[in-house]
N, C-alpha and C positions, 0 to 999 in steps of 0.2 A: 247921480253917480255915487256908487258906494265904494268904500275902501275895504278891501278884504285883507286881513292880516295874513302874512305868510305862514305856511305850515311849519311848525317847529317840531322836528321829530327827534332831536337829540335828548337823551335823558341819562340820568345816573340813578341806579337802583341798588339799594343795599341788599347784599346776599345774606350777610349776617353782620354783627357789629364791627368786624374787622375786615370785611371784604365788600367791594362794590363792583358793579359793572357799568361801564360807560358805553353808550351806543349812539349811533346816528351821525349826523353831519355837525362837526364842530366849527362854528363860525361866529362872527361878531353878534349875530342875532340871538344866540343862546348862551354866550360866554358868561355874562354876569349872573344869570340864573343858575347855571351849572357851578360856577365858582362858589356861590353861597350855599347851594345844596350840598356840594362836596365838603365844605367847611363844617356844615352841621353834622354830617355823617362822621367826619374826623373827630369831632368833639366827643362822640360816643365810642370811639374805637379803642381807647386805652393807649397802649404803647406802640401799636403797629396797625397799619392800614394798607390794604392791597387793592389796587384798582385794575380790573381786567379791561383791556382796550380792544379785545378781539372783534367787537361789533361796531367799532368806529368805521364808518363808511367813507368819510372824507374829513380832512382837517386842513384848515388854513393855519397860518402862523399863530392865530388866536388860540388854537388847540394846544400848541406848544406853550404859549404864555399861561394857559390854564394849568398845565402840569407843573410849570415852574412856580406858580402861585401856591398850589397845593403843597409842593415840596417845601417852600419857605414857611408856609403856615404850619406844616408839620414840624419843622425844625424849631419854630417858636414854642410849640406845645409839647416838644419832646416825643413826637410820634414818628416812628420809622415808616416811611412811605415806600411802597414798591409798585411799579407799573409793570404789569405782565401782558404778554401778547400784544406788544406795541406793533401796529401796522408798519410794514416796510417803508411806506412813503413818509410816515411820521419820523421814523429813524433817519431817513435821508435828510429831512429838514433839520433835525437835531444835529446831525453831523455837519451839514452845510453851514449851519449857524454858529458852529464852534461851541456847542453846548454839551458835547460828550462828557467832558470832565465834570461839568456841573451836575449832570443827570446820571453819571456812570453807576453810582451806588444804588440808584432807585430803579434802574432798568433791569428787567429780568428776562 
């Protein structure tokens, strides 16, 4: 019997030093990898970093936790973070979780 690793299709790609695109399914299987990859990109961003979420196909609460981590990391490094094209369902989870005030300046 062989064990086959689940397909991981979520990724974050740098568009340039201040912009990135997040895509795919955001869940616990990819969160740690994306968290670290995003932090690496942020370290190169200078004073601002923008993440396009238009290609996120599905997100659990782990996806929201990922955004929160990046936001806090950016605050520690004095990097202004902006999340653009946030999918409607992610916005609903943010609202339901009472995180509108926490993320309001970062959501575009």
